[in-house]
GUVEXLO-214243 format. One record per residue (C-alpha): chain; x, y, z; residue number from 1; residue in one letter. Coordinates in nm, 4 decimals. Layout:
BEGIN
<doti=A; c1=X; c2=Y; c3=Z; semar=NUM; koldren=A>;
...
//
This chain:
BEGIN
<doti=A; c1=5.3649; c2=4.7531; c3=10.5241; semar=1; koldren=M>;
<doti=A; c1=5.6609; c2=4.8532; c3=10.7428; semar=2; koldren=E>;
<doti=A; c1=5.9092; c2=4.7080; c3=10.4913; semar=3; koldren=R>;
<doti=A; c1=5.7380; c2=4.9016; c3=10.2128; semar=4; koldren=E>;
<doti=A; c1=5.7631; c2=5.2279; c3=10.4096; semar=5; koldren=Q>;
<doti=A; c1=6.1333; c2=5.1665; c3=10.4785; semar=6; koldren=R>;
<doti=A; c1=6.2081; c2=5.1193; c3=10.1133; semar=7; koldren=S>;
<doti=A; c1=6.0263; c2=5.4367; c3=10.0182; semar=8; koldren=V>;
<doti=A; c1=6.2135; c2=5.6229; c3=10.2932; semar=9; koldren=M>;
<doti=A; c1=6.5481; c2=5.4819; c3=10.1759; semar=10; koldren=A>;
<doti=A; c1=6.4824; c2=5.6007; c3=9.8221; semar=11; koldren=G>;
<doti=A; c1=6.3776; c2=5.9510; c3=9.9223; semar=12; koldren=S>;
<doti=A; c1=6.5920; c2=6.2478; c3=10.0189; semar=13; koldren=S>;
<doti=A; c1=6.4559; c2=6.2288; c3=10.3760; semar=14; koldren=E>;
<doti=A; c1=6.6670; c2=6.0139; c3=10.6027; semar=15; koldren=H>;
<doti=A; c1=6.6182; c2=5.8916; c3=10.9587; semar=16; koldren=R>;
<doti=A; c1=6.9491; c2=6.0556; c3=11.0438; semar=17; koldren=S>;
<doti=A; c1=6.8122; c2=6.3984; c3=10.9485; semar=18; koldren=G>;
<doti=A; c1=7.1460; c2=6.4555; c3=10.7731; semar=19; koldren=M>;
<doti=A; c1=7.2404; c2=6.5066; c3=10.4113; semar=20; koldren=T>;
<doti=A; c1=7.5243; c2=6.3137; c3=10.2496; semar=21; koldren=R>;
<doti=A; c1=7.7549; c2=6.6167; c3=10.2888; semar=22; koldren=D>;
<doti=A; c1=7.6593; c2=6.6524; c3=10.6553; semar=23; koldren=E>;
<doti=A; c1=7.7361; c2=6.2845; c3=10.7145; semar=24; koldren=I>;
<doti=A; c1=8.0760; c2=6.3249; c3=10.5453; semar=25; koldren=A>;
<doti=A; c1=8.1465; c2=6.6286; c3=10.7680; semar=26; koldren=A>;
<doti=A; c1=8.0329; c2=6.4285; c3=11.0755; semar=27; koldren=F>;
<doti=A; c1=8.2941; c2=6.1619; c3=10.9978; semar=28; koldren=F>;
<doti=A; c1=8.5637; c2=6.4208; c3=10.9176; semar=29; koldren=A>;
<doti=A; c1=8.5008; c2=6.5710; c3=11.2637; semar=30; koldren=R>;
<doti=A; c1=8.5229; c2=6.2223; c3=11.4160; semar=31; koldren=R>;
<doti=A; c1=8.8649; c2=6.1837; c3=11.2501; semar=32; koldren=Q>;
<doti=A; c1=8.9821; c2=6.4944; c3=11.4372; semar=33; koldren=E>;
<doti=A; c1=8.8507; c2=6.3454; c3=11.7625; semar=34; koldren=L>;
<doti=A; c1=9.0426; c2=6.0217; c3=11.6951; semar=35; koldren=Y>;
<doti=A; c1=9.3546; c2=6.2290; c3=11.6199; semar=36; koldren=D>;
<doti=A; c1=9.3182; c2=6.3807; c3=11.9692; semar=37; koldren=N>;
<doti=A; c1=9.2194; c2=6.0496; c3=12.1376; semar=38; koldren=L>;
<doti=A; c1=8.9056; c2=6.2263; c3=12.2612; semar=39; koldren=D>;
<doti=A; c1=8.6900; c2=5.9458; c3=12.4052; semar=40; koldren=A>;
<doti=A; c1=8.4191; c2=6.1789; c3=12.5392; semar=41; koldren=A>;
<doti=A; c1=8.3911; c2=6.3652; c3=12.2085; semar=42; koldren=G>;
<doti=A; c1=8.3623; c2=6.0428; c3=12.0084; semar=43; koldren=L>;
<doti=A; c1=8.1116; c2=5.8944; c3=12.2547; semar=44; koldren=A>;
<doti=A; c1=7.8912; c2=6.2058; c3=12.2252; semar=45; koldren=A>;
<doti=A; c1=7.8142; c2=6.1000; c3=11.8658; semar=46; koldren=D>;
<doti=A; c1=7.6257; c2=5.7897; c3=11.9864; semar=47; koldren=Y>;
<doti=A; c1=7.2596; c2=5.7645; c3=12.0837; semar=48; koldren=A>;
<doti=A; c1=7.1942; c2=5.6816; c3=12.4494; semar=49; koldren=D>;
<doti=A; c1=7.0848; c2=5.3288; c3=12.3549; semar=50; koldren=E>;
<doti=A; c1=7.3311; c2=5.2680; c3=12.0703; semar=51; koldren=A>;
<doti=A; c1=7.4400; c2=4.9092; c3=12.0096; semar=52; koldren=I>;
<doti=A; c1=7.8051; c2=4.8434; c3=11.9285; semar=53; koldren=I>;
<doti=A; c1=7.9353; c2=4.5037; c3=11.8170; semar=54; koldren=D>;
<doti=A; c1=8.3134; c2=4.4821; c3=11.8464; semar=55; koldren=S>;
<doti=A; c1=8.5603; c2=4.1932; c3=11.8158; semar=56; koldren=P>;
<doti=A; c1=8.7495; c2=4.3204; c3=12.1224; semar=57; koldren=S>;
<doti=A; c1=8.4647; c2=4.4239; c3=12.3535; semar=58; koldren=A>;
<doti=A; c1=8.1742; c2=4.2109; c3=12.2292; semar=59; koldren=G>;
<doti=A; c1=7.8324; c2=4.3731; c3=12.2191; semar=60; koldren=V>;
<doti=A; c1=7.7946; c2=4.6782; c3=12.4376; semar=61; koldren=H>;
<doti=A; c1=7.5175; c2=4.9306; c3=12.4657; semar=62; koldren=R>;
<doti=A; c1=7.5007; c2=5.3011; c3=12.5152; semar=63; koldren=G>;
<doti=A; c1=7.7156; c2=5.6090; c3=12.5075; semar=64; koldren=R>;
<doti=A; c1=7.8766; c2=5.5418; c3=12.8470; semar=65; koldren=K>;
<doti=A; c1=7.9936; c2=5.1958; c3=12.7382; semar=66; koldren=A>;
<doti=A; c1=8.1395; c2=5.3452; c3=12.4192; semar=67; koldren=V>;
<doti=A; c1=8.3298; c2=5.6082; c3=12.6144; semar=68; koldren=E>;
<doti=A; c1=8.4655; c2=5.3520; c3=12.8622; semar=69; koldren=Q>;
<doti=A; c1=8.5790; c2=5.1179; c3=12.5823; semar=70; koldren=A>;
<doti=A; c1=8.7519; c2=5.4051; c3=12.4011; semar=71; koldren=L>;
<doti=A; c1=8.9253; c2=5.5225; c3=12.7208; semar=72; koldren=R>;
<doti=A; c1=9.0554; c2=5.1687; c3=12.7753; semar=73; koldren=T>;
<doti=A; c1=9.1934; c2=5.1459; c3=12.4206; semar=74; koldren=V>;
<doti=A; c1=9.3399; c2=5.4975; c3=12.4258; semar=75; koldren=F>;
<doti=A; c1=9.5059; c2=5.4266; c3=12.7635; semar=76; koldren=G>;
<doti=A; c1=9.6655; c2=5.1055; c3=12.6367; semar=77; koldren=A>;
<doti=A; c1=9.7761; c2=5.2521; c3=12.3039; semar=78; koldren=F>;
<doti=A; c1=9.8753; c2=5.6115; c3=12.3783; semar=79; koldren=L>;
<doti=A; c1=10.0238; c2=5.6561; c3=12.0304; semar=80; koldren=D>;
<doti=A; c1=9.7138; c2=5.5191; c3=11.8531; semar=81; koldren=L>;
<doti=A; c1=9.6628; c2=5.6415; c3=11.4977; semar=82; koldren=K>;
<doti=A; c1=9.3310; c2=5.5879; c3=11.3231; semar=83; koldren=V>;
<doti=A; c1=9.3126; c2=5.6958; c3=10.9591; semar=84; koldren=R>;
<doti=A; c1=9.0083; c2=5.6825; c3=10.7342; semar=85; koldren=T>;
<doti=A; c1=9.0993; c2=5.5188; c3=10.4031; semar=86; koldren=E>;
<doti=A; c1=8.7486; c2=5.5228; c3=10.2608; semar=87; koldren=G>;
<doti=A; c1=8.3964; c2=5.6285; c3=10.3449; semar=88; koldren=L>;
<doti=A; c1=8.0917; c2=5.4838; c3=10.1702; semar=89; koldren=L>;
<doti=A; c1=7.7642; c2=5.6630; c3=10.2456; semar=90; koldren=I>;
<doti=A; c1=7.4334; c2=5.5049; c3=10.1478; semar=91; koldren=D>;
<doti=A; c1=7.1447; c2=5.6992; c3=10.2989; semar=92; koldren=G>;
<doti=A; c1=7.1723; c2=5.6543; c3=10.6762; semar=93; koldren=D>;
<doti=A; c1=7.4285; c2=5.3759; c3=10.6537; semar=94; koldren=R>;
<doti=A; c1=7.8005; c2=5.4358; c3=10.6428; semar=95; koldren=V>;
<doti=A; c1=8.0929; c2=5.1992; c3=10.5860; semar=96; koldren=A>;
<doti=A; c1=8.4242; c2=5.3397; c3=10.7031; semar=97; koldren=Q>;
<doti=A; c1=8.7483; c2=5.1669; c3=10.6039; semar=98; koldren=V>;
<doti=A; c1=9.0147; c2=5.2383; c3=10.8652; semar=99; koldren=L>;
<doti=A; c1=9.3891; c2=5.1856; c3=10.8966; semar=100; koldren=A>;
<doti=A; c1=9.4763; c2=5.1534; c3=11.2655; semar=101; koldren=V>;
<doti=A; c1=9.8182; c2=5.1314; c3=11.4275; semar=102; koldren=E>;
<doti=A; c1=9.9777; c2=5.1814; c3=11.7641; semar=103; koldren=G>;
<doti=A; c1=10.2048; c2=5.0412; c3=12.0311; semar=104; koldren=T>;
<doti=A; c1=10.1043; c2=4.8483; c3=12.3432; semar=105; koldren=H>;
<doti=A; c1=10.2190; c2=5.1137; c3=12.5918; semar=106; koldren=I>;
<doti=A; c1=9.9641; c2=5.0751; c3=12.8749; semar=107; koldren=G>;
<doti=A; c1=9.7775; c2=4.7922; c3=13.0451; semar=108; koldren=E>;
<doti=A; c1=9.5348; c2=4.6089; c3=12.8164; semar=109; koldren=F>;
<doti=A; c1=9.3027; c2=4.3245; c3=12.9094; semar=110; koldren=M>;
<doti=A; c1=9.4737; c2=4.3050; c3=13.2477; semar=111; koldren=G>;
<doti=A; c1=9.8139; c2=4.2538; c3=13.0864; semar=112; koldren=M>;
<doti=A; c1=10.1139; c2=4.4834; c3=13.1330; semar=113; koldren=P>;
<doti=A; c1=10.2471; c2=4.6683; c3=12.8272; semar=114; koldren=P>;
<doti=A; c1=10.4684; c2=4.4732; c3=12.5888; semar=115; koldren=T>;
<doti=A; c1=10.5989; c2=4.7719; c3=12.3936; semar=116; koldren=G>;
<doti=A; c1=10.5133; c2=4.5914; c3=12.0701; semar=117; koldren=K>;
<doti=A; c1=10.3438; c2=4.7653; c3=11.7753; semar=118; koldren=P>;
<doti=A; c1=10.0373; c2=4.6536; c3=11.5809; semar=119; koldren=F>;
<doti=A; c1=9.8702; c2=4.7483; c3=11.2569; semar=120; koldren=R>;
<doti=A; c1=9.5428; c2=4.6443; c3=11.0943; semar=121; koldren=F>;
<doti=A; c1=9.2830; c2=4.7497; c3=10.8417; semar=122; koldren=T>;
<doti=A; c1=8.9209; c2=4.7297; c3=10.9522; semar=123; koldren=G>;
<doti=A; c1=8.5732; c2=4.8242; c3=10.8450; semar=124; koldren=V>;
<doti=A; c1=8.3251; c2=4.9909; c3=11.0780; semar=125; koldren=F>;
<doti=A; c1=7.9598; c2=4.9845; c3=10.9699; semar=126; koldren=L>;
<doti=A; c1=7.7301; c2=5.2543; c3=11.1074; semar=127; koldren=F>;
<doti=A; c1=7.3572; c2=5.3231; c3=11.1131; semar=128; koldren=E>;
<doti=A; c1=7.2557; c2=5.6820; c3=11.1858; semar=129; koldren=L>;
<doti=A; c1=6.9325; c2=5.8186; c3=11.3226; semar=130; koldren=E>;
<doti=A; c1=6.8533; c2=6.1669; c3=11.4483; semar=131; koldren=G>;
<doti=A; c1=7.2106; c2=6.2837; c3=11.3882; semar=132; koldren=G>;
<doti=A; c1=7.3514; c2=6.0074; c3=11.6133; semar=133; koldren=K>;
<doti=A; c1=7.5046; c2=5.6646; c3=11.5694; semar=134; koldren=I>;
<doti=A; c1=7.2457; c2=5.4048; c3=11.6731; semar=135; koldren=V>;
<doti=A; c1=7.4308; c2=5.0922; c3=11.5635; semar=136; koldren=R>;
<doti=A; c1=7.7927; c2=5.0159; c3=11.4875; semar=137; koldren=E>;
<doti=A; c1=7.9570; c2=4.6932; c3=11.3817; semar=138; koldren=R>;
<doti=A; c1=8.3363; c2=4.6756; c3=11.3812; semar=139; koldren=R>;
<doti=A; c1=8.5069; c2=4.4199; c3=11.1612; semar=140; koldren=I>;
<doti=A; c1=8.8784; c2=4.3540; c3=11.2039; semar=141; koldren=Y>;
<doti=A; c1=9.1229; c2=4.0794; c3=11.3030; semar=142; koldren=D>;
<doti=A; c1=9.1397; c2=4.1169; c3=11.6818; semar=143; koldren=F>;
<doti=A; c1=9.3245; c2=3.7864; c3=11.7190; semar=144; koldren=T>;
<doti=A; c1=9.5894; c2=3.9230; c3=11.4835; semar=145; koldren=G>;
<doti=A; c1=9.6240; c2=4.2347; c3=11.7010; semar=146; koldren=V>;
<doti=A; c1=9.6764; c2=4.0192; c3=12.0118; semar=147; koldren=L>;
<doti=A; c1=9.9441; c2=3.8172; c3=11.8307; semar=148; koldren=V>;
<doti=A; c1=10.1183; c2=4.1334; c3=11.7094; semar=149; koldren=Q>;
<doti=A; c1=10.1366; c2=4.2862; c3=12.0578; semar=150; koldren=I>;
<doti=A; c1=10.2506; c2=3.9613; c3=12.2138; semar=151; koldren=G>;
<doti=A; c1=9.9453; c2=3.8804; c3=12.4272; semar=152; koldren=L>;
<doti=A; c1=9.8665; c2=3.5690; c3=12.2249; semar=153; koldren=L>;
<doti=A; c1=10.1082; c2=3.3160; c3=12.0835; semar=154; koldren=K>;
<doti=A; c1=10.0527; c2=3.1564; c3=11.7441; semar=155; koldren=A>;
<doti=A; c1=10.2418; c2=2.8816; c3=11.5668; semar=156; koldren=K>;
<doti=A; c1=10.3818; c2=2.9805; c3=11.2273; semar=157; koldren=P>;
<doti=A; c1=10.1990; c2=2.8250; c3=10.9346; semar=158; koldren=V>;
//
């Protein structure tokens, strides 16, 4: 019965997020501005108190406070971080965001002093929205590749 109700809800104009497609697009456009300003608190405010985030760099963490702390750590290590949305796919309350990310290892990261080396990657972040907040996020990108690029991990050439 629950599965049946979910499918009816997904096909209707009513969403768990309480947001229309245009409102979701505006939500992510605003988040882009927050990334442009490296605003960890502003970005974290978009998450539900009990949000679940699955990240290659931080593992699974829960809640708005954990999101803010993780963002502060990244922003502190990569003070010139640039995050650019290359694509946004909205399907009801689910959003796939394709991102181009680049920066330079300027501050301490993972207990390691800055190397001054740049990195660049393309990733996909998958979101589930409910009540106007992010309740689940899954980040997909090559974290090992980032560590190699910034010199924190050595790899043999192929």
